[in-house]
C-alpha positions as CSV (number, residue, x, y, z in Angstrom):
1,M,-9.8,32.0,-27.0
2,V,-6.3,32.1,-25.6
3,R,-4.2,34.2,-23.3
4,I,-0.5,35.1,-23.4
5,E,1.8,34.3,-20.5
6,R,5.5,35.0,-20.1
7,D,8.4,33.5,-18.3
8,S,12.2,34.0,-18.4
9,L,12.3,32.0,-21.6
10,G,9.7,34.0,-23.5
11,E,6.0,34.0,-24.3
12,L,3.5,31.1,-24.7
13,T,-0.1,30.9,-25.7
14,I,-2.3,29.3,-23.0
15,P,-5.8,28.0,-23.7
16,D,-8.4,30.3,-22.2
17,G,-10.1,28.9,-19.1
18,V,-7.4,26.6,-17.9
19,Y,-6.0,27.3,-14.4
20,W,-2.4,26.3,-15.2
21,G,0.0,28.7,-16.9
22,V,3.3,29.0,-18.8
23,N,5.5,26.8,-16.5
24,T,3.0,24.0,-16.7
25,A,2.7,24.4,-20.4
26,R,6.4,24.0,-20.9
27,A,6.4,20.9,-18.7
28,M,3.6,19.4,-20.7
29,E,5.6,19.9,-23.9
30,N,8.9,18.7,-22.4
31,F,7.8,15.6,-20.6
32,R,5.5,13.7,-23.0
33,I,6.7,10.4,-21.6
34,S,4.4,8.6,-19.2
35,R,1.2,10.1,-20.6
36,R,0.0,9.9,-16.9
37,E,-0.7,13.2,-15.2
38,I,0.0,13.9,-11.6
39,S,-3.8,14.1,-11.1
40,V,-3.8,10.3,-11.0
41,Y,-2.6,10.7,-7.4
42,P,-5.2,12.9,-5.6
43,D,-3.4,12.3,-2.2
44,L,-0.5,14.2,-3.7
45,L,-2.7,17.1,-4.9
46,V,-4.4,17.4,-1.5
47,A,-1.1,17.2,0.4
48,Y,0.5,19.9,-1.8
49,A,-2.5,22.2,-1.4
50,Q,-2.3,21.7,2.4
51,V,1.4,22.8,2.3
52,K,0.5,25.9,0.2
53,Q,-2.4,26.7,2.5
54,A,-0.1,26.5,5.5
55,A,2.5,28.6,3.8
56,A,0.0,31.3,3.0
57,R,-1.2,31.4,6.6
58,A,2.3,31.5,7.9
59,N,3.4,34.2,5.6
60,H,0.4,36.3,6.6
61,E,1.1,35.7,10.3
62,I,4.7,36.9,10.1
63,G,3.7,39.9,8.1
64,I,5.1,39.2,4.6
65,L,1.8,38.5,2.8
66,D,-1.2,40.8,3.0
67,E,-4.5,39.5,4.2
68,E,-6.3,39.7,0.9
69,R,-3.8,37.6,-1.1
70,A,-3.3,35.2,1.8
71,T,-7.1,34.6,1.9
72,L,-7.3,34.1,-1.8
73,I,-4.5,31.5,-1.7
74,D,-6.1,29.9,1.3
75,R,-9.5,29.6,-0.4
76,A,-8.0,28.3,-3.7
77,A,-6.0,25.7,-1.8
78,Q,-9.1,24.6,0.1
79,D,-10.9,24.0,-3.3
80,I,-8.1,21.5,-4.2
81,I,-8.3,19.9,-0.7
82,D,-12.0,19.5,-1.2
83,G,-11.4,17.6,-4.5
84,R,-12.1,20.4,-7.0
85,L,-9.8,21.4,-9.9
86,H,-7.9,18.1,-9.9
87,N,-8.3,17.9,-13.7
88,Q,-6.0,21.0,-13.9
89,F,-3.0,19.1,-12.7
90,V,-1.7,18.0,-16.0
91,V,2.1,17.6,-15.8
92,G,3.4,14.1,-16.2
93,V,4.4,11.9,-13.3
94,I,7.8,11.5,-14.9
95,Q,9.5,14.9,-15.1
96,G,13.0,16.4,-14.7
97,G,13.7,19.2,-12.3
98,A,13.2,17.4,-8.9
99,G,9.5,18.2,-8.9
100,T,9.6,21.8,-10.0
101,S,7.0,21.2,-12.7
102,T,4.6,19.8,-10.1
103,N,5.3,22.7,-7.8
104,M,4.6,25.2,-10.5
105,N,1.5,23.4,-11.7
106,V,0.2,23.8,-8.1
107,N,1.3,27.4,-7.8
108,E,-0.3,28.4,-11.1
109,V,-3.6,26.6,-10.4
110,I,-3.9,28.2,-7.0
111,A,-2.9,31.7,-8.4
112,N,-5.5,31.6,-11.2
113,R,-8.2,30.2,-8.9
114,G,-7.4,33.0,-6.5
115,L,-7.6,35.5,-9.3
116,E,-11.0,34.1,-10.3
117,L,-12.2,34.4,-6.7
118,A,-11.1,38.0,-6.7
119,G,-13.0,38.7,-10.0
120,R,-9.8,39.2,-11.9
121,P,-8.7,37.7,-15.2
122,F,-6.5,34.6,-15.4
123,G,-2.8,35.5,-15.7
124,D,-3.1,38.7,-13.8
125,Y,0.1,37.8,-11.9
126,A,0.9,41.4,-11.0
127,F,-1.9,41.1,-8.5
128,L,-1.5,37.4,-7.4
129,S,1.7,35.7,-8.6
130,P,2.4,32.0,-8.6
131,L,6.0,32.8,-7.6
132,D,6.0,36.0,-5.5
133,H,2.8,35.2,-3.5
134,V,1.8,31.5,-3.7
135,N,5.4,30.3,-3.5
136,R,6.6,32.9,-1.0
137,S,9.2,31.6,1.5
138,Q,9.3,28.3,-0.3
139,S,11.2,26.2,-2.9
140,T,10.3,23.1,-4.8
141,N,13.0,21.5,-2.7
142,D,11.2,21.7,0.6
143,T,7.5,21.8,-0.5
144,Y,7.7,18.8,-2.9
145,P,9.2,16.2,-0.6
146,S,7.0,17.5,2.2
147,A,3.9,17.0,0.1
148,V,5.1,13.6,-1.1
149,K,5.6,12.5,2.5
150,L,2.1,13.8,3.5
151,S,0.5,12.0,0.5
152,L,2.2,8.8,1.5
153,V,0.9,9.2,5.1
154,Y,-2.6,9.3,3.7
155,S,-2.1,6.6,1.1
156,L,-0.5,4.1,3.6
157,L,-3.3,4.7,6.0
158,R,-5.8,3.3,3.5
159,V,-3.5,0.5,2.7
160,M,-3.5,-0.5,6.3
161,E,-7.3,-0.2,6.5
162,E,-7.7,-2.5,3.5
163,L,-5.2,-5.0,4.9
164,R,-7.1,-5.0,8.2
165,L,-10.2,-6.1,6.3
166,L,-8.2,-8.8,4.5
167,R,-6.7,-10.0,7.8
168,N,-10.2,-10.2,9.3
169,S,-11.4,-12.3,6.3
170,F,-8.5,-14.8,6.7
171,A,-9.1,-14.9,10.5
172,T,-12.8,-15.6,9.9
173,K,-11.9,-18.5,7.7
174,G,-9.4,-19.7,10.3
175,R,-12.3,-20.0,12.8
176,E,-14.5,-21.6,10.2
177,F,-11.9,-24.3,9.4
178,R,-10.6,-24.7,13.0
179,E,-11.7,-28.4,13.2
180,V,-10.8,-29.4,9.6
181,L,-7.7,-31.6,10.0
182,K,-5.2,-31.8,7.1
183,V,-1.7,-32.8,6.3
184,G,0.9,-30.0,6.5
185,R,3.8,-29.9,4.1
186,T,7.4,-28.9,4.1
187,Q,9.4,-28.7,0.9
188,L,6.2,-29.8,-1.0
189,Q,6.4,-33.2,0.8
190,D,4.0,-34.6,3.3
191,A,4.8,-33.5,6.9
192,V,2.6,-33.7,10.0
193,P,-1.0,-33.0,10.6
194,M,-2.5,-29.5,11.3
195,T,-5.8,-27.9,10.8
196,L,-6.9,-25.9,7.8
197,G,-7.9,-23.3,10.4
198,Q,-4.4,-23.0,11.7
199,E,-3.1,-22.5,8.1
200,F,-5.6,-19.7,7.4
201,W,-5.1,-18.1,10.8
202,G,-1.4,-18.0,9.9
203,F,-2.2,-16.0,6.8
204,S,-4.1,-13.6,9.1
205,T,-1.2,-13.2,11.4
206,S,1.2,-12.6,8.6
207,I,-0.9,-9.7,7.3
208,G,-1.2,-8.3,10.8
209,Q,2.5,-8.1,11.0
210,D,2.8,-6.2,7.8
211,I,0.1,-3.7,9.0
212,D,2.4,-3.1,12.1
213,R,5.4,-2.5,9.9
214,I,3.6,-0.1,7.6
215,E,2.5,1.9,10.7
216,D,6.1,2.0,11.9
217,V,7.3,3.5,8.6
218,R,4.4,6.0,8.5
219,Q,5.9,7.6,11.5
220,L,9.1,8.3,9.6
221,L,7.1,10.4,7.1
222,W,6.1,12.9,9.8
223,T,9.6,14.6,9.6
224,L,9.6,17.4,7.0
225,N,11.9,20.1,5.7
226,L,9.6,23.0,5.4
227,G,11.5,26.3,5.5
228,A,14.6,24.7,4.1
229,T,14.0,26.4,0.7
230,A,16.7,25.7,-1.9
231,I,19.3,23.5,-0.1
232,G,18.4,23.7,3.5
233,T,19.8,27.0,4.5
234,G,16.4,28.7,4.5
235,I,17.4,31.5,2.1
236,T,14.5,33.8,1.2
237,A,12.5,32.5,4.1
238,P,12.4,34.6,7.3
239,P,13.5,32.8,10.5
240,E,9.9,32.9,11.8
241,Y,8.5,31.1,8.8
242,A,9.5,27.5,9.5
243,P,7.9,27.2,13.0
244,A,4.9,29.1,11.8
245,V,4.3,27.0,8.6
246,L,4.7,23.8,10.6
247,R,2.2,24.9,13.2
248,H,-0.4,25.8,10.6
249,L,0.2,22.5,8.7
250,R,-0.4,20.5,11.9
251,A,-3.7,22.4,12.3
252,I,-4.8,21.9,8.7
253,T,-3.9,18.1,8.5
254,G,-4.7,17.2,12.1
255,L,-1.3,15.5,12.3
256,E,0.2,16.8,15.5
257,Q,3.2,14.5,15.0
258,L,4.5,16.6,12.2
259,A,8.0,18.0,12.9
260,N,10.8,19.6,11.0
261,A,14.1,17.9,10.7
262,T,16.9,19.1,13.0
263,D,19.3,19.3,10.0
264,L,17.5,20.8,7.1
265,I,20.5,20.6,4.7
266,E,20.7,16.8,5.3
267,A,16.9,16.4,5.1
268,T,16.7,18.3,1.8
269,S,19.2,16.0,0.1
270,D,18.3,12.7,1.8
271,T,15.6,10.3,0.5
272,G,16.2,7.4,2.9
273,V,12.6,7.5,4.1
274,F,11.4,6.6,0.6
275,I,13.6,3.5,0.6
276,S,12.0,2.5,3.9
277,V,8.5,3.0,2.6
278,S,9.3,1.1,-0.6
279,S,10.8,-1.7,1.5
280,V,7.8,-2.2,3.7
281,L,5.5,-2.1,0.7
282,K,7.6,-4.8,-1.0
283,R,7.6,-6.9,2.2
284,A,3.8,-6.7,2.4
285,A,3.5,-7.5,-1.3
286,M,5.9,-10.4,-1.2
287,R,4.2,-12.0,1.8
288,L,0.8,-11.5,0.2
289,S,2.1,-13.1,-3.0
290,K,3.3,-16.1,-1.0
291,I,-0.1,-16.5,0.5
292,C,-1.6,-16.4,-3.0
293,N,0.9,-19.1,-4.1
294,D,-0.4,-21.2,-1.3
295,L,-4.0,-20.6,-2.2
296,R,-3.3,-21.7,-5.8
297,L,-1.5,-24.8,-4.7
298,L,-4.1,-25.8,-2.1
299,S,-6.9,-25.4,-4.7
300,S,-4.9,-27.1,-7.5
301,G,-6.7,-29.7,-9.5
302,P,-9.5,-29.9,-8.7
303,Q,-9.3,-33.6,-9.5
304,L,-5.6,-34.4,-9.9
305,G,-4.0,-31.6,-7.8
306,L,-4.1,-31.0,-4.0
307,G,-7.7,-30.0,-4.2
308,E,-7.9,-29.2,-0.5
309,I,-9.8,-25.9,-0.8
310,N,-12.2,-24.5,-3.4
311,L,-11.7,-21.0,-4.7
312,P,-14.8,-19.2,-5.9
313,A,-15.2,-19.5,-9.7
314,V,-15.3,-15.9,-11.0
315,Q,-14.8,-16.5,-14.7
316,A,-14.3,-19.1,-17.3
317,G,-10.7,-20.3,-17.4
318,S,-10.0,-21.3,-20.9
319,S,-11.0,-20.5,-24.5
320,I,-10.3,-24.1,-25.5
321,M,-10.9,-26.4,-22.4
322,P,-14.6,-26.4,-21.4
323,G,-15.3,-26.2,-17.7
324,K,-11.8,-25.2,-16.7
325,V,-11.6,-22.5,-14.0
326,N,-8.4,-20.9,-13.1
327,P,-7.2,-19.1,-9.9
328,V,-7.3,-15.8,-11.6
329,I,-7.6,-13.6,-8.5
330,P,-4.5,-14.9,-6.7
331,E,-2.7,-14.7,-10.0
332,A,-3.5,-11.0,-10.4
333,V,-2.3,-10.3,-6.9
334,N,0.9,-12.1,-7.7
335,Q,1.5,-9.8,-10.6
336,V,0.9,-6.7,-8.5
337,A,3.6,-8.0,-6.2
338,F,6.0,-8.5,-9.0
339,I,5.5,-4.8,-10.1
340,I,6.0,-3.6,-6.5
341,A,9.2,-5.6,-6.3
342,G,10.5,-4.0,-9.5
343,A,9.5,-0.6,-8.3
344,D,11.5,-1.1,-5.1
345,L,14.6,-1.4,-7.2
346,T,13.6,1.9,-9.0
347,V,13.4,3.7,-5.6
348,S,16.8,2.3,-4.5
349,M,18.5,3.4,-7.7
350,A,16.8,6.8,-7.7
351,S,17.7,7.4,-4.1
352,E,21.4,6.4,-4.6
353,A,21.6,8.7,-7.7
354,G,21.0,11.9,-5.8
355,Q,24.0,14.3,-5.8
356,L,25.2,16.8,-3.4
357,Q,22.5,19.0,-1.9
358,L,19.5,17.6,-3.8
359,N,18.0,14.5,-5.2
360,A,16.6,15.3,-8.7
361,F,14.8,11.9,-8.9
362,E,12.1,12.3,-6.3
363,P,9.4,12.5,-8.9
364,V,9.9,8.8,-10.0
365,M,10.1,7.8,-6.3
366,A,6.8,9.6,-5.6
367,H,5.2,8.0,-8.7
368,V,6.2,4.4,-7.9
369,L,5.5,4.7,-4.2
370,L,2.1,6.1,-4.7
371,Q,1.3,3.6,-7.4
372,N,2.6,0.7,-5.2
373,A,0.4,1.8,-2.3
374,T,-2.6,2.2,-4.5
375,W,-2.2,-1.1,-6.3
376,L,-1.4,-3.0,-3.1
377,R,-4.6,-1.7,-1.5
378,R,-6.7,-2.6,-4.6
379,A,-5.1,-6.0,-4.8
380,A,-5.9,-6.8,-1.2
381,R,-9.5,-5.7,-1.7
382,T,-9.8,-7.8,-4.9
383,L,-8.4,-10.8,-3.1
384,R,-10.7,-10.4,-0.1
385,I,-14.0,-9.8,-2.0
386,H,-13.5,-12.0,-5.0
387,C,-11.6,-14.9,-3.4
388,V,-11.0,-15.3,0.3
389,D,-14.5,-14.5,1.6
390,D,-16.0,-17.4,-0.5
391,I,-13.3,-20.1,-0.1
392,T,-14.6,-23.5,1.0
393,A,-12.9,-26.5,2.4
394,N,-12.8,-29.9,0.7
395,S,-13.3,-31.5,4.1
396,E,-13.8,-35.1,2.9
397,R,-10.6,-35.1,0.8
398,L,-8.7,-33.7,3.6
399,R,-9.9,-36.3,6.0
400,Q,-8.9,-39.1,3.6
401,N,-5.5,-37.6,3.2
402,V,-4.9,-37.6,6.9
403,D,-6.1,-41.1,7.3
404,A,-3.7,-42.2,4.5
405,S,-0.8,-40.1,5.7
406,V,2.3,-41.7,7.2
407,G,3.1,-38.3,8.8
408,V,0.9,-39.0,11.7
409,V,3.5,-41.5,12.9
410,T,5.5,-38.5,14.1
411,A,3.0,-38.1,16.9
412,L,3.8,-41.6,18.1
413,T,7.6,-41.1,18.2
414,P,7.8,-40.1,21.9
415,R,5.9,-43.3,22.8
416,I,7.4,-45.9,20.6
417,G,10.7,-44.4,19.6
418,Y,12.1,-43.1,16.4
419,A,13.3,-46.4,15.0
420,A,9.9,-48.1,15.4
421,A,8.2,-45.1,14.0
422,A,10.5,-45.1,11.0
423,N,9.8,-48.8,10.4
424,L,6.0,-48.1,10.6
425,A,6.3,-45.3,8.0
426,K,8.3,-47.6,5.7
427,R,5.7,-50.4,6.0
428,A,2.8,-48.0,5.5
429,L,4.3,-46.6,2.2
430,H,5.2,-50.1,1.0
431,E,2.1,-52.0,1.9
432,G,-0.5,-49.2,1.5
433,E,-1.8,-49.7,5.1
434,S,-2.7,-46.9,7.6
435,I,-0.4,-46.2,10.5
436,R,-3.3,-46.9,12.8
437,A,-3.7,-50.4,11.5
438,L,0.0,-51.2,11.6
439,V,0.4,-50.0,15.2
440,L,-2.3,-52.4,16.2
441,D,-0.9,-55.1,14.0
442,E,2.5,-54.9,15.7
443,D,0.8,-54.5,19.2
444,L,2.9,-51.4,19.9
445,M,0.1,-49.9,22.0
446,G,-3.5,-50.4,23.0
447,A,-6.4,-49.2,20.9
448,D,-7.6,-46.7,23.5
449,E,-4.2,-45.1,23.9
450,L,-3.7,-45.0,20.2
451,E,-7.0,-43.3,19.8
452,V,-6.0,-40.6,22.2
453,M,-2.6,-40.0,20.5
454,L,-4.2,-39.8,17.0
455,D,-7.1,-37.6,18.1
456,P,-7.3,-34.5,15.8
457,A,-6.7,-32.2,18.7
458,S,-3.5,-34.0,19.6
459,L,-2.2,-34.2,16.1
460,S,-2.7,-30.5,15.5
461,G,-1.2,-29.4,18.8
462,G,-4.6,-28.7,20.4
463,L,-4.9,-25.3,18.7
464,F,-8.6,-25.5,17.8
465,D,-9.2,-22.2,19.4
466,T,-7.2,-19.9,17.3
467,G,-8.0,-16.9,19.4
468,P,-10.4,-13.9,19.1
469,L,-11.1,-12.4,15.7
470,P,-9.8,-8.9,15.0
471,A,-12.3,-6.3,16.4
472,L,-14.1,-5.6,13.2
473,T,-17.9,-5.8,13.3
474,P,-19.9,-6.0,10.1
475,E,-20.9,-2.3,10.7
476,A,-17.2,-1.3,11.1
477,I,-16.3,-3.2,8.0
478,A,-19.1,-1.5,6.0
479,K,-17.9,1.9,7.3
480,V,-14.3,1.4,6.3
481,E,-15.3,0.0,2.9
482,A,-17.5,3.1,2.2
483,A,-14.6,5.4,3.0
484,L,-12.2,3.4,0.8
485,D,-14.8,3.5,-2.0
486,E,-15.1,7.2,-1.7
487,A,-11.3,7.7,-1.8
488,D,-11.0,5.5,-4.8
489,K,-13.4,7.5,-6.9
490,G,-10.8,10.2,-7.6
491,D,-7.8,7.8,-7.6
492,H,-6.9,6.9,-11.2
493,A,-3.5,5.4,-10.6
């Protein structure tokens, strides 16, 4: 069974029972490129439905949409918000038209669901129109960027929650390894002693800083351009609409911080906020990738590399070398970081390519930003569960390295002077003797004083107590994980 729908270009046959219509059908035919539908990003669908719901309530409030139609649109939008009908969002993530295909897909699904709720046939647009009713007082050019911003607010929040769990895991290891002395390195050369706990606590601190930066950029996403319509002048939208739709959207989303831009023309053409979001995601990805590089180096060997830590063995590492185990989890995270870095260039180019009163390339920005947020979150989770939580220290090897290291002589420099310390280092490397033995051999200080100066606490700066762990109890962690699992069920990015 089929139905016939019409637009300004003519008629098209639409499969019976689908909630989308002629505009969506044309987009499906025109943009067979990515073979990835917008339904891979449920946050975008939910955010767009919230915008449409707020618009219907505002239009009814100001008297340009009757109660029956406003209620039908409201109920249909709520279905989408509740996770239903997501399989009806079938246009590709890469599309021309600045997001018009996405907007029309949303309009048509809401209209036909509303018709269904009213007991009317799909396509009865004389009664409930995707354009005259669902899209009333709106344009793609204000609803699309507003929905994208909202979807990023939601997606980035889950990124932060996952990063907090990863930060907690690294901090826990920092406490566990707080008395494991090791040799630090600069430029891949032996440096001075530190603790393995300090190293892992540093990883935790780094991730915490990225969480803060993501929260900063989320606040930039609260500024919308609803009511701007085509180019920011608000044509076809009554003056009362913009404040009304914003008020209703705040109530629907619970985001009281939402505000409209003071210059809607500038806000409609500008995509600088997406550059900022991309930049902060790239920063977090690059720093996480650097941590993964360190984990791979620290675990290298295990016999002939650094071999300071042991990563959990999660799969066989070679089809030809029996027993070989590779650091596959950090490697996977590295690759996610490379993708995010490349996508950041995509956002930069797409933002720069905008012309005059509109940027036509917001769909590719939305796609890569939502994908980056999703993949960064999943990469952090994979790293935490399949790697960090089960890392162990090769304590005996680390102790031997410290005992054999000439770097400990740095701690003696204030007492014996740089020249004497340099001579000790030279002798230790040439003769294979420990610094401790050579100091006593040259009678540079007494054994008791030397013992104090070479005490692990002194060598590592006395930072055995790395500070309190982030406030995440096992119960809190389980609750966050359950919420993330639930969100991930519908997320196919």
